[in-house]
C-alpha positions as CSV (number, residue, x, y, z in Angstrom):
1,M,7.6,-55.7,-68.4
2,A,6.3,-53.9,-65.4
3,R,2.7,-55.0,-66.1
4,E,3.9,-58.6,-66.2
5,G,5.9,-58.3,-63.0
6,D,9.2,-59.0,-64.7
7,M,11.8,-58.7,-62.0
8,L,14.6,-58.0,-64.5
9,L,13.4,-54.4,-64.4
10,V,14.9,-54.1,-60.9
11,E,18.3,-55.1,-62.3
12,Y,17.9,-52.7,-65.2
13,V,17.3,-49.8,-62.8
14,K,20.2,-50.9,-60.6
15,Q,22.3,-50.9,-63.7
16,G,21.4,-47.3,-64.6
17,I,18.0,-47.1,-66.3
18,P,16.2,-44.3,-64.4
19,A,13.5,-45.6,-62.0
20,E,11.3,-42.7,-63.0
21,I,11.5,-43.3,-66.7
22,Q,7.9,-42.7,-68.1
23,N,5.7,-43.9,-70.9
24,S,3.6,-41.5,-72.9
25,R,1.1,-41.1,-70.0
26,G,3.8,-40.4,-67.4
27,D,3.6,-43.8,-65.8
28,T,6.7,-45.2,-64.2
29,F,7.6,-48.8,-63.7
30,L,6.3,-48.5,-60.1
31,I,2.9,-47.1,-61.2
32,L,2.5,-49.7,-63.9
33,A,3.4,-52.5,-61.4
34,A,1.0,-51.2,-58.8
35,Y,-1.8,-50.8,-61.3
36,S,-1.3,-54.3,-62.7
37,G,-1.2,-55.9,-59.2
38,Q,2.5,-56.8,-59.4
39,S,3.3,-56.2,-55.7
40,E,6.6,-58.1,-55.6
41,L,8.0,-56.0,-58.4
42,A,6.5,-52.7,-57.1
43,L,8.1,-53.2,-53.7
44,A,11.5,-54.4,-55.1
45,L,11.5,-51.2,-57.3
46,I,11.2,-49.1,-54.1
47,D,13.4,-51.2,-51.8
48,E,16.1,-52.3,-54.1
49,A,16.1,-49.8,-56.9
50,G,15.1,-46.6,-55.2
51,A,11.9,-45.8,-57.1
52,E,10.1,-42.7,-55.8
53,V,7.0,-43.9,-53.9
54,N,5.1,-40.6,-54.3
55,Y,5.8,-40.0,-58.0
56,L,2.7,-38.7,-59.9
57,N,1.9,-39.6,-63.5
58,Q,0.4,-37.1,-66.0
59,S,-3.0,-37.9,-64.6
60,N,-1.7,-36.8,-61.2
61,Q,-2.0,-40.3,-59.8
62,S,0.4,-42.2,-57.6
63,A,1.2,-45.9,-57.2
64,L,-0.8,-45.9,-54.0
65,T,-3.8,-44.6,-55.8
66,C,-3.4,-47.4,-58.4
67,A,-3.2,-50.0,-55.6
68,V,-6.3,-48.5,-54.0
69,F,-8.2,-48.6,-57.3
70,R,-7.4,-52.4,-57.5
71,G,-8.4,-52.9,-53.8
72,D,-5.0,-54.4,-53.2
73,E,-4.8,-54.0,-49.4
74,P,-1.4,-55.8,-48.9
75,L,0.2,-53.5,-51.4
76,V,-1.6,-50.4,-50.0
77,R,-0.2,-51.3,-46.5
78,A,3.3,-51.9,-47.9
79,L,3.3,-48.6,-49.8
80,L,2.2,-46.7,-46.8
81,E,4.9,-48.4,-44.7
82,R,7.4,-47.1,-47.3
83,G,6.2,-43.5,-47.0
84,A,3.4,-43.3,-49.6
85,R,1.2,-40.3,-49.0
86,P,-2.6,-40.9,-49.2
87,D,-3.1,-37.2,-50.0
88,A,-0.8,-37.1,-52.9
89,G,-2.3,-36.4,-56.3
90,T,-5.8,-35.7,-57.7
91,P,-7.6,-37.8,-57.2
92,N,-5.6,-38.9,-54.2
93,A,-5.8,-42.4,-52.7
94,I,-8.5,-41.4,-50.2
95,D,-10.7,-40.0,-53.0
96,A,-10.1,-43.2,-55.1
97,A,-11.2,-45.4,-52.2
98,K,-14.5,-43.5,-52.0
99,T,-15.0,-43.3,-55.7
100,F,-14.3,-46.9,-56.5
101,D,-16.0,-48.5,-53.5
102,Q,-12.8,-49.5,-51.7
103,T,-14.1,-48.0,-48.4
104,A,-12.6,-50.9,-46.4
105,L,-9.2,-49.2,-47.1
106,L,-10.2,-45.8,-45.7
107,P,-9.2,-46.5,-42.1
108,L,-5.7,-47.6,-43.3
109,L,-5.4,-44.5,-45.6
110,E,-6.7,-42.1,-42.9
111,G,-4.2,-43.3,-40.4
112,S,-6.1,-45.8,-38.2
113,P,-5.4,-49.2,-39.5
114,E,-7.7,-52.0,-38.3
């Protein structure tokens, strides 16, 4: 559901399903939404359902790192505005930007948005 951007997930979490419930790899709904480019769902999970923006999966990656991997600048900006830490995890979002040739995102991640 998170990979498809199904907004019902927000309601399920508001009804009591834990926002940080994980799959076998430790991915939460937020991480899956960010990795799949489902920005609307990702932000609703944070804003409406209280998902932890800096949660790390078993690979020690955050939703921000996933958004950087995809080169999703609007989601990267939105996650940073909501308190996402570019230095969280290994590799962190800054490392991911360098590794996956998303260097246009570096000023944003390093605190000097263009």
